C-alpha positions as CSV (number, residue, x, y, z in Angstrom):
1,X,7.0,7.7,-19.8
2,X,8.2,5.2,-17.3
3,X,11.8,6.5,-16.9
4,X,13.7,9.7,-16.9
5,X,16.9,9.5,-19.0
6,X,19.9,11.4,-17.8
7,X,22.6,10.6,-20.3
8,X,23.3,6.9,-20.0
9,X,21.4,6.8,-16.7
10,X,17.8,5.8,-16.7
11,X,15.9,6.7,-13.5
12,X,12.3,5.4,-12.8
13,X,9.9,8.3,-13.0
14,X,8.5,7.8,-9.5
15,X,12.0,8.0,-8.1
16,X,12.9,11.0,-10.3
17,X,9.7,12.8,-8.9
18,X,10.8,12.0,-5.4
19,X,14.3,13.5,-6.0
20,X,12.7,16.6,-7.6
21,X,10.3,17.1,-4.7
22,X,13.1,16.7,-2.2
23,X,15.2,19.3,-4.0
24,X,12.2,21.7,-4.0
25,X,11.7,21.1,-0.3
26,X,15.3,21.8,0.5
27,X,15.4,24.9,-1.7
28,X,12.1,26.3,-0.2
29,X,13.4,25.6,3.3
30,X,16.8,27.1,2.6
31,X,15.3,30.3,1.2
32,X,13.0,30.7,4.3
33,X,15.7,29.7,6.8
34,X,18.3,32.0,5.3
35,X,16.6,35.0,6.9
36,X,16.6,33.2,10.3
37,X,20.1,32.0,10.1
38,X,19.2,28.3,10.0
39,X,19.3,25.6,7.3
40,X,16.9,22.6,7.3
41,X,19.2,20.6,5.0
42,X,20.4,18.2,7.6
43,X,16.9,17.7,9.0
44,X,15.5,17.0,5.5
45,X,18.3,14.4,4.8
46,X,17.6,12.7,8.2
47,X,13.9,12.5,7.2
48,X,14.8,11.0,3.9
49,X,17.2,8.5,5.3
50,X,15.1,7.3,8.2
51,X,11.9,7.3,6.0
52,X,13.7,5.0,3.4
53,X,15.1,2.8,6.2
54,X,11.6,2.3,7.7
55,X,10.0,1.8,4.3
56,X,12.5,-0.9,3.5
57,X,12.1,-2.6,6.9
58,X,8.3,-2.6,6.6
59,X,8.5,-4.2,3.2
60,X,10.9,-6.9,4.4
61,X,8.7,-7.6,7.3
62,X,5.6,-8.0,5.0
63,X,7.4,-10.4,2.7
64,X,9.7,-12.0,5.3
65,X,8.9,-15.4,3.9
66,X,10.2,-14.5,0.5
67,X,13.5,-13.2,2.1
68,X,13.9,-16.2,4.4
69,X,15.6,-18.4,1.8
70,X,17.6,-15.4,0.4
71,X,18.5,-13.3,3.5
72,X,21.2,-11.4,1.7
73,X,18.6,-9.8,-0.6
74,X,17.3,-7.8,2.5
75,X,20.0,-5.3,2.0
76,X,19.8,-5.4,-1.9
77,X,17.5,-2.4,-2.4
78,X,17.8,-2.8,-6.2
79,X,14.6,-4.8,-6.1
80,X,12.7,-1.6,-5.2
81,X,11.0,-3.1,-2.2
82,X,9.7,-0.2,-0.1
83,X,6.3,0.5,1.5
84,X,5.3,4.1,1.2
85,X,3.0,4.7,4.1
86,X,5.3,3.5,7.0
87,X,8.2,5.4,5.4
88,X,6.2,8.5,5.1
89,X,5.0,8.3,8.8
90,X,8.7,7.7,9.9
91,X,9.9,10.7,7.9
92,X,7.3,13.0,9.3
93,X,8.0,11.8,12.9
94,X,11.7,12.6,12.4
95,X,10.8,16.1,11.1
96,X,8.6,16.7,14.1
97,X,11.4,15.6,16.5
98,X,13.9,17.8,14.8
99,X,11.6,20.8,14.9
100,X,10.8,20.2,18.5
101,X,14.5,20.1,19.4
102,X,15.4,23.2,17.4
103,X,12.9,26.1,17.5
104,X,14.5,28.2,14.8
105,X,14.2,25.2,12.4
106,X,10.4,24.9,12.7
107,X,9.2,27.4,10.2
108,X,11.6,26.7,7.3
109,X,11.4,22.9,7.8
110,X,7.6,23.0,7.9
111,X,7.3,25.1,4.8
112,X,9.9,23.1,2.9
113,X,8.2,19.8,3.9
114,X,4.7,21.1,3.0
115,X,5.8,22.4,-0.4
116,X,7.8,19.3,-1.2
117,X,4.8,17.1,-0.3
118,X,2.4,19.1,-2.3
119,X,4.7,19.0,-5.4
120,X,5.4,15.3,-4.9
121,X,1.8,14.3,-4.4
122,X,0.5,16.3,-7.3
123,X,3.2,15.0,-9.7
124,X,2.7,11.4,-8.6
125,X,-1.1,11.7,-9.0
126,X,-0.7,13.0,-12.5
127,X,1.8,10.3,-13.4
128,X,-0.4,7.6,-11.9
129,X,-3.4,8.9,-13.9
130,X,-1.5,8.9,-17.1
131,X,0.1,5.5,-16.6
132,X,-3.2,3.8,-15.5
133,X,-4.8,4.8,-18.8
134,X,-2.1,3.2,-20.9
135,X,-3.2,0.1,-22.7
136,X,-1.0,-2.7,-24.2
137,X,0.8,-1.1,-27.1
138,X,-0.5,-1.8,-30.5
139,X,2.7,-3.5,-31.6
140,X,3.4,-6.8,-33.3
141,X,6.5,-8.8,-32.4
142,X,7.5,-12.4,-33.4
143,X,7.7,-15.7,-31.5
144,X,10.7,-18.0,-31.6
145,X,9.4,-19.6,-34.8
146,X,9.1,-16.3,-36.6
147,X,5.4,-15.9,-36.5
148,X,3.9,-12.5,-35.9
149,X,2.2,-11.9,-32.5
150,X,0.0,-8.8,-31.7
151,X,0.6,-7.8,-28.1
152,X,-3.0,-6.6,-27.7
153,X,-4.2,-10.2,-28.5
154,X,-2.6,-11.3,-25.3
155,X,-5.2,-9.5,-23.2
156,X,-8.0,-11.5,-21.5
157,X,-6.1,-12.5,-18.4
158,X,-3.6,-10.8,-16.0
159,X,-0.5,-10.1,-18.1
160,X,3.1,-9.6,-17.1
161,X,5.5,-8.4,-20.0
162,X,9.1,-8.5,-19.3
163,X,11.6,-6.6,-21.5
164,X,15.0,-8.1,-21.4
165,X,18.2,-8.9,-23.2
166,X,20.9,-11.5,-22.8
167,X,23.7,-8.8,-22.3
168,X,21.8,-7.3,-19.3
169,X,23.1,-8.6,-15.9
170,X,20.0,-7.8,-13.9
171,X,17.9,-9.4,-16.6
172,X,19.8,-12.6,-16.2
173,X,19.7,-12.5,-12.4
174,X,15.9,-12.0,-12.3
175,X,15.0,-14.5,-15.0
176,X,14.9,-17.5,-12.7
177,X,12.5,-15.5,-10.4
178,X,10.2,-14.8,-13.3
179,X,10.4,-18.4,-14.5
180,X,9.4,-19.8,-11.2
181,X,6.4,-17.4,-10.9
182,X,5.3,-18.4,-14.4
183,X,5.3,-22.1,-13.4
184,X,3.5,-21.3,-10.1
185,X,0.8,-19.0,-11.6
186,X,-0.8,-20.5,-14.7
187,X,-3.7,-17.9,-14.4
188,X,-1.3,-15.1,-15.0
189,X,0.2,-14.8,-18.5
190,X,4.0,-14.1,-18.4
191,X,5.5,-12.9,-21.6
192,X,9.2,-12.4,-22.2
193,X,10.0,-9.9,-24.9
194,X,13.7,-9.8,-25.9
195,X,14.9,-6.4,-27.0
196,X,17.1,-6.1,-30.1
197,X,18.5,-9.7,-30.3
198,X,17.9,-12.6,-32.6
199,X,16.5,-16.1,-32.2
200,X,19.8,-17.9,-32.1
201,X,21.2,-15.8,-29.3
202,X,18.1,-16.1,-27.2
203,X,17.9,-19.9,-27.7
204,X,21.6,-20.2,-26.7
205,X,21.0,-18.2,-23.5
206,X,18.0,-20.1,-22.4
207,X,19.7,-23.5,-23.1
208,X,22.9,-22.4,-21.2
209,X,20.8,-21.2,-18.2
210,X,18.5,-24.3,-18.3
211,X,15.5,-22.0,-18.3
212,X,12.1,-23.4,-19.4
213,X,10.0,-20.4,-20.4
214,X,6.7,-20.0,-22.2
215,X,5.8,-17.1,-24.4
216,X,9.3,-16.1,-25.6
217,X,9.0,-13.2,-28.1
218,X,11.5,-11.2,-30.2
219,X,11.4,-7.4,-30.7
220,X,14.5,-7.0,-32.8
221,X,13.8,-3.3,-33.3
222,X,13.3,-2.5,-29.6
223,X,10.0,-0.8,-30.4
224,X,8.2,-2.0,-27.3
225,X,10.5,-0.2,-25.0
226,X,10.1,3.0,-26.9
227,X,6.3,2.7,-27.0
228,X,6.0,2.3,-23.2
229,X,8.6,5.0,-22.6
230,X,11.4,2.9,-21.0
231,X,14.8,2.6,-22.5
232,X,16.3,0.7,-19.5
233,X,16.4,-3.0,-19.0
234,X,15.0,-4.9,-17.4
235,X,11.5,-3.4,-17.5
236,X,8.5,-5.3,-16.3
237,X,4.9,-4.3,-17.1
238,X,1.8,-5.5,-15.3
239,X,-1.5,-5.3,-17.1
240,X,-5.0,-6.1,-15.9
241,X,-7.3,-8.5,-17.7
242,X,-8.8,-5.6,-19.8
243,X,-5.3,-4.7,-20.9
244,X,-4.7,-1.5,-18.8
245,X,-1.3,-0.8,-17.3
246,X,-1.6,-1.2,-13.5
247,X,2.1,-1.2,-12.4
248,X,5.6,-1.2,-13.7
249,X,8.9,-2.1,-12.4
250,X,12.3,-0.8,-13.8
251,X,15.2,-2.8,-12.6
252,X,15.8,-6.3,-11.1
253,X,12.9,-8.1,-9.4
254,X,13.2,-10.3,-6.4
255,X,10.7,-12.9,-5.2
256,X,9.3,-10.3,-2.8
257,X,9.1,-7.4,-5.2
258,X,7.5,-9.6,-7.9
259,X,4.8,-10.8,-5.4
260,X,4.1,-7.3,-4.4
261,X,3.7,-6.1,-8.0
262,X,1.4,-9.0,-8.9
263,X,-1.0,-7.8,-6.3
264,X,-1.9,-5.0,-8.7
265,X,-3.3,-7.4,-11.3
266,X,-4.4,-10.4,-9.3
267,X,-5.9,-10.8,-5.8
268,X,-3.1,-11.7,-3.3
269,X,-4.8,-15.0,-2.3
270,X,-4.6,-16.1,-6.0
271,X,-0.8,-15.4,-6.3
272,X,0.9,-18.8,-5.8
273,X,4.3,-19.1,-4.2
274,X,6.9,-20.9,-6.4
275,X,8.1,-24.1,-4.8
276,X,11.7,-23.9,-3.6
277,X,13.9,-26.0,-5.8
278,X,16.2,-28.4,-3.9
């Protein structure tokens, strides 16, 4: 499962696990702190905020070239661009500072953080193990000409499968990013699987947007999204040469977050930057 569905809201599983671990950390710290007349809630939220801020800043610094031509995207965190290790170090540093300044806070904050980290680390490890063993679904879709295509036949080289629809705004916004990456990286196979729409509608959209894409496929029944455990769009799946799922991204991709994701299936020095269009 790639997403957790809460009514009409689809939350990426890794983010849902982070929320759950934070809640457990807060609950554990509150229960311990209640006996001491203190509550670590404010400290935990400070850790979360500054950790996320540093994680985002570190990501932007690593991919500053990709943001140079689109500086407004730096504050658009919908692309999911965060680096875990710098953010984790920053969060722990904030926690240590808070505990140093407020002695009664030390025990409940330490226990809450430790329990939260254990729960989060264990759940993420299990999720990563489950996802890394997933292969390309044994599903057949159709190309624009109506010919059946078995997705498993697409293995043999690094593979990116993008699930999208014309009615989906983030899908429309990220499509030029994926199109440029497809043109710049012929050694990586990019496949665009439309969910639930027909050939005429897809052709009309591509013509209107002046997009030149290879490997356009139609999944009129939306079976692929169900098979991989994601009912949200856009969803992008990254498979290794042997057809194993190495990474996934729910939501809109930017040039930076796409390059970061491609590192999981192709060496960084083999990922080519798209040329900026005049």
